[in-house]
All heavy atoms as TSV, in Angstrom:
chain	resi	resn	atom	element	x	y	z
A	1	MET	N	N	6.029	-18.558	-7.817
A	1	MET	CA	C	7.045	-17.570	-7.713
A	1	MET	C	C	6.401	-16.154	-7.656
A	1	MET	O	O	6.772	-15.369	-6.818
A	1	MET	CB	C	7.938	-17.615	-8.822
A	1	MET	CG	C	8.929	-16.554	-8.864
A	1	MET	SD	S	10.667	-17.269	-8.844
A	1	MET	CE	C	11.486	-15.827	-9.175
A	2	ILE	N	N	5.447	-15.880	-8.563
A	2	ILE	CA	C	4.846	-14.558	-8.517
A	2	ILE	C	C	4.137	-14.298	-7.184
A	2	ILE	O	O	4.032	-13.216	-6.709
A	2	ILE	CB	C	4.011	-14.298	-9.711
A	2	ILE	CG1	C	3.472	-12.863	-9.843
A	2	ILE	CG2	C	2.703	-15.211	-9.752
A	2	ILE	CD1	C	4.327	-11.932	-10.575
A	3	THR	N	N	3.514	-15.386	-6.659
A	3	THR	CA	C	2.836	-15.207	-5.442
A	3	THR	C	C	3.709	-14.825	-4.318
A	3	THR	O	O	3.310	-13.994	-3.429
A	3	THR	CB	C	2.081	-16.624	-5.220
A	3	THR	OG1	O	1.266	-16.949	-6.292
A	3	THR	CG2	C	1.192	-16.495	-3.935
A	4	VAL	N	N	4.793	-15.408	-4.224
A	4	VAL	CA	C	5.768	-15.122	-3.089
A	4	VAL	C	C	6.203	-13.707	-3.178
A	4	VAL	O	O	6.114	-12.890	-2.283
A	4	VAL	CB	C	7.021	-16.000	-3.163
A	4	VAL	CG1	C	7.975	-15.569	-2.067
A	4	VAL	CG2	C	6.646	-17.466	-2.787
A	5	PHE	N	N	6.410	-13.204	-4.415
A	5	PHE	CA	C	6.929	-11.851	-4.667
A	5	PHE	C	C	5.796	-10.913	-4.359
A	5	PHE	O	O	5.965	-9.939	-3.585
A	5	PHE	CB	C	7.423	-11.584	-6.092
A	5	PHE	CG	C	7.614	-10.201	-6.502
A	5	PHE	CD1	C	8.726	-9.694	-6.231
A	5	PHE	CD2	C	6.582	-9.560	-7.181
A	5	PHE	CE1	C	8.975	-8.286	-6.529
A	5	PHE	CE2	C	6.790	-8.155	-7.618
A	5	PHE	CZ	C	8.022	-7.521	-7.277
A	6	SER	N	N	4.602	-11.081	-4.779
A	6	SER	CA	C	3.429	-10.148	-4.668
A	6	SER	C	C	3.064	-10.201	-3.125
A	6	SER	O	O	2.744	-9.119	-2.637
A	6	SER	CB	C	2.333	-10.540	-5.482
A	6	SER	OG	O	1.756	-11.787	-5.153
A	7	ASP	N	N	3.127	-11.303	-2.407
A	7	ASP	CA	C	2.722	-11.413	-0.986
A	7	ASP	C	C	3.741	-10.596	-0.219
A	7	ASP	O	O	3.364	-9.793	0.662
A	7	ASP	CB	C	2.742	-12.884	-0.520
A	7	ASP	CG	C	1.586	-13.660	-0.973
A	7	ASP	OD1	O	0.502	-13.058	-1.491
A	7	ASP	OD2	O	1.604	-14.918	-0.798
A	8	ARG	N	N	5.013	-10.751	-0.503
A	8	ARG	CA	C	6.033	-9.897	0.251
A	8	ARG	C	C	5.867	-8.389	-0.062
A	8	ARG	O	O	5.999	-7.555	0.893
A	8	ARG	CB	C	7.430	-10.369	-0.151
A	8	ARG	CG	C	7.737	-11.832	0.495
A	8	ARG	CD	C	9.054	-12.210	0.211
A	8	ARG	NE	N	9.354	-13.617	0.723
A	8	ARG	CZ	C	10.356	-14.292	0.585
A	8	ARG	NH1	N	11.407	-13.843	-0.196
A	8	ARG	NH2	N	10.508	-15.479	1.116
A	9	LEU	N	N	5.700	-8.114	-1.310
A	9	LEU	CA	C	5.593	-6.665	-1.608
A	9	LEU	C	C	4.356	-6.095	-1.005
A	9	LEU	O	O	4.313	-5.071	-0.375
A	9	LEU	CB	C	5.557	-6.556	-3.143
A	9	LEU	CG	C	5.365	-5.154	-3.694
A	9	LEU	CD1	C	6.607	-4.226	-3.079
A	9	LEU	CD2	C	5.335	-5.054	-5.206
A	10	ARG	N	N	3.219	-6.855	-1.023
A	10	ARG	CA	C	2.026	-6.354	-0.395
A	10	ARG	C	C	2.121	-6.166	0.990
A	10	ARG	O	O	1.669	-5.181	1.631
A	10	ARG	CB	C	0.890	-7.354	-0.778
A	10	ARG	CG	C	-0.545	-6.768	-0.212
A	10	ARG	CD	C	-1.637	-7.564	-0.636
A	10	ARG	NE	N	-2.911	-7.086	-0.179
A	10	ARG	CZ	C	-3.667	-7.598	0.694
A	10	ARG	NH1	N	-3.328	-8.790	1.298
A	10	ARG	NH2	N	-4.678	-6.950	1.195
A	11	LYS	N	N	2.848	-7.146	1.619
A	11	LYS	CA	C	3.027	-7.034	3.042
A	11	LYS	C	C	3.864	-5.705	3.448
A	11	LYS	O	O	3.560	-5.002	4.307
A	11	LYS	CB	C	3.858	-8.261	3.630
A	11	LYS	CG	C	4.033	-8.179	5.126
A	11	LYS	CD	C	4.850	-9.450	5.538
A	11	LYS	CE	C	5.152	-9.333	7.090
A	11	LYS	NZ	N	6.118	-10.368	7.548
A	12	GLN	N	N	4.862	-5.437	2.633
A	12	GLN	CA	C	5.677	-4.224	2.820
A	12	GLN	C	C	4.828	-2.978	2.673
A	12	GLN	O	O	4.988	-2.067	3.372
A	12	GLN	CB	C	6.918	-4.160	1.945
A	12	GLN	CG	C	7.914	-5.171	2.309
A	12	GLN	CD	C	9.230	-5.110	1.406
A	12	GLN	OE1	O	9.102	-4.854	0.228
A	12	GLN	NE2	N	10.322	-5.469	1.956
A	13	ILE	N	N	4.089	-2.963	1.613
A	13	ILE	CA	C	3.194	-1.772	1.328
A	13	ILE	C	C	2.194	-1.619	2.493
A	13	ILE	O	O	1.989	-0.524	2.989
A	13	ILE	CB	C	2.448	-2.003	-0.036
A	13	ILE	CG1	C	3.424	-1.921	-1.230
A	13	ILE	CG2	C	1.166	-0.973	-0.097
A	13	ILE	CD1	C	2.680	-2.334	-2.507
A	14	ARG	N	N	1.626	-2.695	2.908
A	14	ARG	CA	C	0.586	-2.681	4.051
A	14	ARG	C	C	1.298	-2.140	5.331
A	14	ARG	O	O	0.723	-1.259	6.067
A	14	ARG	CB	C	-0.004	-4.060	4.242
A	14	ARG	CG	C	-0.991	-4.091	5.341
A	14	ARG	CD	C	-2.120	-3.077	5.226
A	14	ARG	NE	N	-2.946	-3.269	4.055
A	14	ARG	CZ	C	-4.129	-2.764	3.813
A	14	ARG	NH1	N	-4.531	-1.879	4.817
A	14	ARG	NH2	N	-4.768	-2.838	2.757
A	15	GLU	N	N	2.456	-2.597	5.563
A	15	GLU	CA	C	3.183	-2.176	6.827
A	15	GLU	C	C	3.442	-0.633	6.804
A	15	GLU	O	O	3.301	0.047	7.774
A	15	GLU	CB	C	4.489	-3.019	7.028
A	15	GLU	CG	C	4.280	-4.334	7.474
A	15	GLU	CD	C	5.560	-5.156	7.539
A	15	GLU	OE1	O	6.701	-4.519	7.240
A	15	GLU	OE2	O	5.604	-6.270	7.816
A	16	GLN	N	N	3.919	-0.199	5.651
A	16	GLN	CA	C	4.150	1.256	5.479
A	16	GLN	C	C	2.926	2.057	5.640
A	16	GLN	O	O	2.939	3.095	6.291
A	16	GLN	CB	C	4.840	1.530	4.190
A	16	GLN	CG	C	6.288	1.088	4.110
A	16	GLN	CD	C	7.103	1.893	5.158
A	16	GLN	OE1	O	7.077	3.044	5.289
A	16	GLN	NE2	N	7.900	1.014	5.863
A	17	MET	N	N	1.873	1.593	4.974
A	17	MET	CA	C	0.610	2.264	5.205
A	17	MET	C	C	0.096	2.356	6.636
A	17	MET	O	O	-0.340	3.322	7.148
A	17	MET	CB	C	-0.644	1.544	4.318
A	17	MET	CG	C	-0.689	1.882	2.910
A	17	MET	SD	S	-1.845	1.191	1.916
A	17	MET	CE	C	-3.140	0.655	3.047
A	18	ASN	N	N	0.218	1.220	7.339
A	18	ASN	CA	C	-0.115	1.259	8.744
A	18	ASN	C	C	0.770	2.075	9.625
A	18	ASN	O	O	0.251	2.876	10.424
A	18	ASN	CB	C	-0.110	-0.237	9.324
A	18	ASN	CG	C	-1.203	-1.146	8.769
A	18	ASN	OD1	O	-2.206	-0.596	8.243
A	18	ASN	ND2	N	-0.941	-2.462	8.801
A	19	ASN	N	N	1.961	2.110	9.269
A	19	ASN	CA	C	2.928	3.015	9.985
A	19	ASN	C	C	2.525	4.549	9.840
A	19	ASN	O	O	2.453	5.272	10.822
A	19	ASN	CB	C	4.380	2.827	9.636
A	19	ASN	CG	C	4.919	1.451	10.198
A	19	ASN	OD1	O	4.400	0.846	11.025
A	19	ASN	ND2	N	5.991	1.049	9.435
A	20	TYR	N	N	2.293	4.836	8.555
A	20	TYR	CA	C	1.919	6.268	8.328
A	20	TYR	C	C	0.511	6.557	8.981
A	20	TYR	O	O	0.322	7.620	9.450
A	20	TYR	CB	C	1.856	6.558	6.793
A	20	TYR	CG	C	3.292	6.720	6.164
A	20	TYR	CD1	C	3.657	5.824	5.223
A	20	TYR	CD2	C	4.162	7.671	6.692
A	20	TYR	CE1	C	4.959	5.926	4.637
A	20	TYR	CE2	C	5.395	7.707	6.184
A	20	TYR	CZ	C	5.851	6.901	5.185
A	20	TYR	OH	O	7.088	6.999	4.634
A	21	ALA	N	N	-0.388	5.671	8.825
A	21	ALA	CA	C	-1.684	5.823	9.411
A	21	ALA	C	C	-1.649	5.999	10.909
A	21	ALA	O	O	-2.283	6.921	11.508
A	21	ALA	CB	C	-2.693	4.724	9.194
A	22	ASP	N	N	-0.756	5.237	11.586
A	22	ASP	CA	C	-0.540	5.368	12.988
A	22	ASP	C	C	0.024	6.757	13.331
A	22	ASP	O	O	-0.256	7.378	14.421
A	22	ASP	CB	C	0.437	4.269	13.525
A	22	ASP	CG	C	-0.249	2.908	13.571
A	22	ASP	OD1	O	-1.432	2.786	13.355
A	22	ASP	OD2	O	0.468	1.809	13.688
A	23	ASP	N	N	1.016	7.165	12.515
A	23	ASP	CA	C	1.613	8.426	12.806
A	23	ASP	C	C	0.531	9.690	12.683
A	23	ASP	O	O	0.503	10.471	13.467
A	23	ASP	CB	C	2.705	8.864	11.621
A	23	ASP	CG	C	4.024	8.032	11.871
A	23	ASP	OD1	O	4.189	7.517	13.024
A	23	ASP	OD2	O	4.771	7.996	10.877
A	24	VAL	N	N	-0.342	9.541	11.670
A	24	VAL	CA	C	-1.327	10.598	11.447
A	24	VAL	C	C	-2.302	10.514	12.704
A	24	VAL	O	O	-2.724	11.428	13.323
A	24	VAL	CB	C	-2.140	10.313	10.169
A	24	VAL	CG1	C	-3.391	11.214	10.075
A	24	VAL	CG2	C	-1.283	10.629	8.964
A	25	ALA	N	N	-2.763	9.187	13.046
A	25	ALA	CA	C	-3.713	9.076	14.182
A	25	ALA	C	C	-3.063	9.498	15.528
A	25	ALA	O	O	-3.751	10.020	16.386
A	25	ALA	CB	C	-4.140	7.630	14.268
A	26	GLY	N	N	-1.660	9.283	15.661
A	26	GLY	CA	C	-1.130	9.593	16.872
A	26	GLY	C	C	-0.648	11.019	17.064
A	26	GLY	O	O	0.028	11.396	17.969
A	27	GLY	N	N	-0.975	11.851	16.015
A	27	GLY	CA	C	-0.615	13.239	16.126
A	27	GLY	C	C	0.762	13.620	15.867
A	27	GLY	O	O	1.198	14.660	16.277
A	28	ALA	N	N	1.401	12.838	15.027
A	28	ALA	CA	C	2.888	13.060	14.795
A	28	ALA	C	C	3.037	14.278	13.780
A	28	ALA	O	O	4.071	14.747	13.527
A	28	ALA	CB	C	3.442	11.798	14.136
A	29	CYS	N	N	1.912	14.714	13.102
A	29	CYS	CA	C	2.049	15.772	12.184
A	29	CYS	C	C	2.073	17.046	12.774
A	29	CYS	O	O	0.976	17.415	13.601
A	29	CYS	CB	C	0.844	15.735	11.148
A	29	CYS	SG	S	0.783	14.234	10.217
A	30	GLY	N	N	3.072	17.875	12.754
A	30	GLY	CA	C	3.142	19.200	13.402
A	30	GLY	C	C	2.422	20.332	12.656
A	30	GLY	O	O	2.041	21.245	13.357
A	31	THR	N	N	2.201	20.130	11.400
A	31	THR	CA	C	1.454	21.093	10.608
A	31	THR	C	C	0.440	20.482	9.767
A	31	THR	O	O	0.430	19.266	9.486
A	31	THR	CB	C	2.458	21.968	9.687
A	31	THR	OG1	O	3.016	21.040	8.694
A	31	THR	CG2	C	3.588	22.492	10.484
A	32	PHE	N	N	-0.359	21.252	9.214
A	32	PHE	CA	C	-1.426	20.749	8.237
A	32	PHE	C	C	-0.722	20.272	6.976
A	32	PHE	O	O	-1.137	19.288	6.381
A	32	PHE	CB	C	-2.427	21.835	7.863
A	32	PHE	CG	C	-3.558	21.278	7.053
A	32	PHE	CD1	C	-4.454	20.415	7.529
A	32	PHE	CD2	C	-3.758	21.797	5.775
A	32	PHE	CE1	C	-5.504	19.896	6.752
A	32	PHE	CE2	C	-4.815	21.353	4.982
A	32	PHE	CZ	C	-5.610	20.401	5.456
A	33	ASP	N	N	0.343	20.931	6.619
A	33	ASP	CA	C	1.132	20.452	5.433
A	33	ASP	C	C	1.672	19.018	5.598
A	33	ASP	O	O	1.651	18.255	4.610
A	33	ASP	CB	C	2.256	21.374	4.952
A	33	ASP	CG	C	1.723	22.573	4.258
A	33	ASP	OD1	O	0.631	22.707	3.823
A	33	ASP	OD2	O	2.541	23.650	4.333
A	34	GLU	N	N	2.181	18.800	6.777
A	34	GLU	CA	C	2.697	17.414	7.079
A	34	GLU	C	C	1.510	16.426	6.987
A	34	GLU	O	O	1.720	15.295	6.614
A	34	GLU	CB	C	3.323	17.453	8.446
A	34	GLU	CG	C	4.641	18.116	8.458
A	34	GLU	CD	C	5.305	18.101	9.881
A	34	GLU	OE1	O	4.768	17.483	10.736
A	34	GLU	OE2	O	6.279	18.826	10.012
A	35	TYR	N	N	0.441	16.829	7.568
A	35	TYR	CA	C	-0.847	15.929	7.574
A	35	TYR	C	C	-1.187	15.591	6.111
A	35	TYR	O	O	-1.432	14.399	5.774
A	35	TYR	CB	C	-1.954	16.659	8.240
A	35	TYR	CG	C	-3.246	15.939	8.182
A	35	TYR	CD1	C	-3.550	14.797	9.005
A	35	TYR	CD2	C	-4.204	16.336	7.298
A	35	TYR	CE1	C	-4.834	14.115	8.839
A	35	TYR	CE2	C	-5.387	15.720	7.054
A	35	TYR	CZ	C	-5.724	14.627	7.897
A	35	TYR	OH	O	-6.960	14.054	7.843
A	36	LYS	N	N	-1.287	16.636	5.328
A	36	LYS	CA	C	-1.683	16.456	3.979
A	36	LYS	C	C	-0.750	15.526	3.231
A	36	LYS	O	O	-1.124	14.625	2.337
A	36	LYS	CB	C	-1.829	17.706	3.154
A	36	LYS	CG	C	-2.924	18.577	3.599
A	36	LYS	CD	C	-3.189	19.775	2.581
A	36	LYS	CE	C	-1.900	20.553	2.386
A	36	LYS	NZ	N	-2.173	21.805	1.563
A	37	ARG	N	N	0.672	15.696	3.489
A	37	ARG	CA	C	1.668	14.855	2.805
A	37	ARG	C	C	1.455	13.445	3.141
A	37	ARG	O	O	1.524	12.549	2.387
A	37	ARG	CB	C	3.016	15.384	3.097
A	37	ARG	CG	C	4.152	14.708	2.459
A	37	ARG	CD	C	5.596	15.108	2.792
A	37	ARG	NE	N	5.848	14.552	4.121
A	37	ARG	CZ	C	6.155	13.335	4.489
A	37	ARG	NH1	N	6.255	12.413	3.503
A	37	ARG	NH2	N	6.486	12.968	5.713
A	38	LEU	N	N	1.251	13.167	4.470
A	38	LEU	CA	C	1.168	11.737	4.920
A	38	LEU	C	C	-0.127	11.155	4.438
A	38	LEU	O	O	-0.223	10.001	4.034
A	38	LEU	CB	C	1.219	11.717	6.431
A	38	LEU	CG	C	2.567	11.848	7.098
A	38	LEU	CD1	C	2.413	11.569	8.622
A	38	LEU	CD2	C	3.586	10.813	6.514
A	39	CYS	N	N	-1.229	11.893	4.370
A	39	CYS	CA	C	-2.429	11.383	3.704
A	39	CYS	C	C	-2.179	11.095	2.266
A	39	CYS	O	O	-2.714	10.050	1.767
A	39	CYS	CB	C	-3.540	12.427	3.806
A	39	CYS	SG	S	-4.192	12.558	5.512
A	40	GLY	N	N	-1.402	11.889	1.486
A	40	GLY	CA	C	-0.996	11.615	0.182
A	40	GLY	C	C	-0.265	10.285	-0.006
A	40	GLY	O	O	-0.454	9.547	-0.945
A	41	VAL	N	N	0.639	10.140	0.989
A	41	VAL	CA	C	1.509	8.896	0.895
A	41	VAL	C	C	0.620	7.668	1.119
A	41	VAL	O	O	0.823	6.728	0.464
A	41	VAL	CB	C	2.669	9.035	1.981
A	41	VAL	CG1	C	3.366	7.757	2.167
A	41	VAL	CG2	C	3.641	10.160	1.556
A	42	ILE	N	N	-0.225	7.720	2.156
A	42	ILE	CA	C	-1.139	6.621	2.414
A	42	ILE	C	C	-1.970	6.336	1.222
A	42	ILE	O	O	-2.067	5.224	0.819
A	42	ILE	CB	C	-2.020	6.996	3.642
A	42	ILE	CG1	C	-1.095	7.082	4.949
A	42	ILE	CG2	C	-3.115	5.959	3.851
A	42	ILE	CD1	C	-1.801	7.694	6.037
A	43	GLU	N	N	-2.534	7.378	0.618
A	43	GLU	CA	C	-3.339	7.145	-0.582
A	43	GLU	C	C	-2.587	6.514	-1.698
A	43	GLU	O	O	-3.000	5.580	-2.435
A	43	GLU	CB	C	-3.931	8.445	-1.013
A	43	GLU	CG	C	-4.783	8.317	-2.295
A	43	GLU	CD	C	-5.399	9.642	-2.788
A	43	GLU	OE1	O	-4.828	10.814	-2.453
A	43	GLU	OE2	O	-6.326	9.625	-3.660
A	44	GLY	N	N	-1.331	7.002	-1.948
A	44	GLY	CA	C	-0.458	6.394	-2.961
A	44	GLY	C	C	-0.127	4.959	-2.760
A	44	GLY	O	O	-0.142	4.222	-3.623
A	45	LEU	N	N	0.065	4.600	-1.458
A	45	LEU	CA	C	0.338	3.208	-1.175
A	45	LEU	C	C	-0.860	2.375	-1.319
A	45	LEU	O	O	-0.764	1.228	-1.825
A	45	LEU	CB	C	0.864	3.132	0.258
A	45	LEU	CG	C	2.209	3.618	0.480
A	45	LEU	CD1	C	2.676	3.712	2.140
A	45	LEU	CD2	C	3.300	2.811	-0.116
A	46	ALA	N	N	-1.988	2.868	-0.976
A	46	ALA	CA	C	-3.227	2.156	-1.174
A	46	ALA	C	C	-3.593	1.884	-2.649
A	46	ALA	O	O	-3.935	0.800	-3.069
A	46	ALA	CB	C	-4.408	2.898	-0.586
A	47	ILE	N	N	-3.289	3.016	-3.517
A	47	ILE	CA	C	-3.348	2.664	-4.936
A	47	ILE	C	C	-2.344	1.684	-5.496
A	47	ILE	O	O	-2.769	0.852	-6.224
A	47	ILE	CB	C	-3.196	4.113	-5.703
A	47	ILE	CG1	C	-4.334	5.006	-5.353
A	47	ILE	CG2	C	-2.934	3.844	-7.219
A	47	ILE	CD1	C	-4.132	6.517	-5.780
A	48	ALA	N	N	-1.130	1.688	-5.039
A	48	ALA	CA	C	-0.111	0.732	-5.359
A	48	ALA	C	C	-0.553	-0.657	-5.079
A	48	ALA	O	O	-0.390	-1.629	-5.801
A	48	ALA	CB	C	1.284	1.124	-4.724
A	49	GLU	N	N	-1.074	-0.803	-3.823
A	49	GLU	CA	C	-1.510	-2.160	-3.381
A	49	GLU	C	C	-2.707	-2.614	-4.197
A	49	GLU	O	O	-2.704	-3.806	-4.573
A	49	GLU	CB	C	-2.026	-1.989	-1.857
A	49	GLU	CG	C	-2.518	-3.370	-1.335
A	49	GLU	CD	C	-3.023	-3.313	0.105
A	49	GLU	OE1	O	-3.734	-2.280	0.404
A	49	GLU	OE2	O	-2.706	-4.167	0.842
A	50	ARG	N	N	-3.575	-1.777	-4.574
A	50	ARG	CA	C	-4.726	-2.146	-5.455
A	50	ARG	C	C	-4.200	-2.561	-6.885
A	50	ARG	O	O	-4.652	-3.607	-7.388
A	50	ARG	CB	C	-5.647	-0.943	-5.544
A	50	ARG	CG	C	-6.923	-1.269	-6.477
A	50	ARG	CD	C	-7.952	-2.091	-5.753
A	50	ARG	NE	N	-7.653	-3.617	-6.013
A	50	ARG	CZ	C	-8.093	-4.524	-5.345
A	50	ARG	NH1	N	-8.969	-4.343	-4.361
A	50	ARG	NH2	N	-7.865	-5.802	-5.630
A	51	PHE	N	N	-3.206	-1.858	-7.426
A	51	PHE	CA	C	-2.675	-2.149	-8.632
A	51	PHE	C	C	-1.990	-3.581	-8.524
A	51	PHE	O	O	-2.162	-4.373	-9.557
A	51	PHE	CB	C	-1.634	-1.144	-9.091
A	51	PHE	CG	C	-2.207	0.183	-9.647
A	51	PHE	CD1	C	-1.401	1.310	-9.650
A	51	PHE	CD2	C	-3.453	0.245	-10.043
A	51	PHE	CE1	C	-1.748	2.510	-10.248
A	51	PHE	CE2	C	-4.069	1.404	-10.538
A	51	PHE	CZ	C	-3.201	2.543	-10.556
A	52	LEU	N	N	-1.223	-3.754	-7.453
A	52	LEU	CA	C	-0.598	-5.113	-7.325
A	52	LEU	C	C	-1.687	-6.205	-7.151
A	52	LEU	O	O	-1.480	-7.191	-7.892
A	52	LEU	CB	C	0.282	-5.102	-5.999
A	52	LEU	CG	C	1.026	-6.373	-5.686
A	52	LEU	CD1	C	1.984	-6.739	-6.769
A	52	LEU	CD2	C	1.677	-6.276	-4.292
A	53	LEU	N	N	-2.666	-6.031	-6.432
A	53	LEU	CA	C	-3.786	-7.066	-6.281
A	53	LEU	C	C	-4.446	-7.337	-7.724
A	53	LEU	O	O	-4.650	-8.447	-8.042
A	53	LEU	CB	C	-4.748	-6.718	-5.309
A	53	LEU	CG	C	-4.196	-6.607	-3.883
A	53	LEU	CD1	C	-5.359	-6.098	-2.883
A	53	LEU	CD2	C	-3.825	-7.999	-3.316
A	54	ASP	N	N	-4.722	-6.307	-8.423
A	54	ASP	CA	C	-5.335	-6.479	-9.750
A	54	ASP	C	C	-4.410	-7.141	-10.772
A	54	ASP	O	O	-4.949	-8.117	-11.427
A	54	ASP	CB	C	-5.697	-5.050	-10.326
A	54	ASP	CG	C	-6.894	-4.482	-9.566
A	54	ASP	OD1	O	-7.619	-5.046	-8.682
A	54	ASP	OD2	O	-7.035	-3.170	-9.816
A	55	LEU	N	N	-3.142	-6.752	-10.749
A	55	LEU	CA	C	-2.126	-7.437	-11.617
A	55	LEU	C	C	-2.072	-8.993	-11.225
A	55	LEU	O	O	-2.038	-9.845	-12.024
A	55	LEU	CB	C	-0.838	-6.723	-11.413
A	55	LEU	CG	C	0.309	-7.341	-12.272
A	55	LEU	CD1	C	-0.126	-7.336	-13.780
A	55	LEU	CD2	C	1.516	-6.581	-11.959
A	56	CYS	N	N	-2.018	-9.308	-10.003
A	56	CYS	CA	C	-1.892	-10.747	-9.543
A	56	CYS	C	C	-3.058	-11.384	-10.016
A	56	CYS	O	O	-3.018	-12.654	-10.383
A	56	CYS	CB	C	-1.716	-10.810	-8.053
A	56	CYS	SG	S	-0.092	-10.253	-7.465
A	57	GLU	N	N	-4.314	-10.861	-9.861
A	57	GLU	CA	C	-5.597	-11.511	-10.261
A	57	GLU	C	C	-5.430	-11.799	-11.717
A	57	GLU	O	O	-5.903	-12.916	-12.173
A	57	GLU	CB	C	-6.665	-10.663	-9.822
A	57	GLU	CG	C	-8.155	-11.258	-10.175
A	57	GLU	CD	C	-9.232	-10.399	-9.700
A	57	GLU	OE1	O	-9.080	-9.720	-8.697
A	57	GLU	OE2	O	-10.215	-10.237	-10.518
A	58	LYS	N	N	-4.946	-10.762	-12.478
A	58	LYS	CA	C	-4.903	-11.038	-14.086
A	58	LYS	C	C	-3.961	-12.120	-14.380
A	58	LYS	O	O	-4.146	-12.974	-15.323
A	58	LYS	CB	C	-4.490	-9.725	-14.681
A	58	LYS	CG	C	-5.665	-8.695	-14.702
A	58	LYS	CD	C	-5.102	-7.399	-15.283
A	58	LYS	CE	C	-6.236	-6.385	-15.191
A	58	LYS	NZ	N	-5.854	-5.146	-15.819
A	59	VAL	N	N	-2.890	-12.132	-13.634
A	59	VAL	CA	C	-1.764	-13.220	-13.913
A	59	VAL	C	C	-2.364	-14.693	-13.593
A	59	VAL	O	O	-2.216	-15.538	-14.307
A	59	VAL	CB	C	-0.465	-12.975	-13.071
A	59	VAL	CG1	C	0.418	-14.135	-13.041
A	59	VAL	CG2	C	0.131	-11.746	-13.626
A	60	GLU	N	N	-3.061	-14.666	-12.330
A	60	GLU	CA	C	-3.579	-15.962	-11.987
A	60	GLU	C	C	-4.824	-16.336	-12.950
A	60	GLU	O	O	-4.816	-17.618	-13.339
A	60	GLU	CB	C	-4.299	-15.933	-10.607
A	60	GLU	CG	C	-3.263	-15.819	-9.547
A	60	GLU	CD	C	-3.886	-15.556	-8.134
A	60	GLU	OE1	O	-5.035	-15.688	-7.998
A	60	GLU	OE2	O	-3.041	-15.320	-7.215
A	61	LYS	N	N	-5.543	-15.509	-13.507
A	61	LYS	CA	C	-6.603	-15.846	-14.523
A	61	LYS	C	C	-5.909	-16.303	-15.802
A	61	LYS	O	O	-6.362	-17.223	-16.451
A	61	LYS	CB	C	-7.540	-14.759	-14.764
A	61	LYS	CG	C	-8.557	-14.482	-13.651
A	61	LYS	CD	C	-9.476	-13.348	-14.002
A	61	LYS	CE	C	-10.546	-13.184	-12.812
A	61	LYS	NZ	N	-11.482	-12.138	-13.183
A	62	ALA	N	N	-4.804	-15.579	-16.140
A	62	ALA	CA	C	-4.141	-16.005	-17.459
A	62	ALA	C	C	-3.528	-17.412	-17.300
A	62	ALA	O	O	-3.481	-18.248	-18.201
A	62	ALA	CB	C	-3.130	-15.021	-17.809
A	63	ASP	N	N	-3.024	-17.670	-16.105
A	63	ASP	CA	C	-2.453	-19.082	-15.821
A	63	ASP	C	C	-3.486	-20.099	-15.899
A	63	ASP	O	O	-3.209	-21.252	-16.343
A	63	ASP	CB	C	-1.713	-19.074	-14.357
A	63	ASP	CG	C	-0.481	-18.288	-14.576
A	63	ASP	OD1	O	0.090	-18.019	-15.636
A	63	ASP	OD2	O	0.154	-18.047	-13.424
A	64	ASP	N	N	-4.736	-19.803	-15.513
A	64	ASP	CA	C	-5.821	-20.802	-15.534
A	64	ASP	C	C	-6.307	-21.096	-16.927
A	64	ASP	O	O	-6.755	-22.243	-17.262
A	64	ASP	CB	C	-6.988	-20.304	-14.642
A	64	ASP	CG	C	-6.674	-20.398	-13.219
A	64	ASP	OD1	O	-5.714	-21.073	-12.789
A	64	ASP	OD2	O	-7.465	-19.641	-12.473
A	65	ASP	N	N	-6.146	-20.169	-17.727
A	65	ASP	CA	C	-6.523	-20.280	-19.262
A	65	ASP	C	C	-5.684	-21.195	-20.014
A	65	ASP	O	O	-4.798	-21.731	-19.907
A	65	ASP	CB	C	-6.670	-18.948	-19.955
A	65	ASP	CG	C	-7.871	-18.140	-19.299
A	65	ASP	OD1	O	-8.759	-18.680	-18.660
A	65	ASP	OD2	O	-7.788	-16.938	-19.465
């Protein structure tokens, strides 16, 4: 159950990160402030994804014990 939830959440996080990265790479930012904001959003999503992966790893290890 946790695996299905974490897989779906990770997929959504990854899709959003990719969409924002495509926007940045495609020149969608009209100003430097917009560029900085999108970079911050991408960084935040990457951090959230890492937290999710770490949490899932801890849960899996706890289940093995």
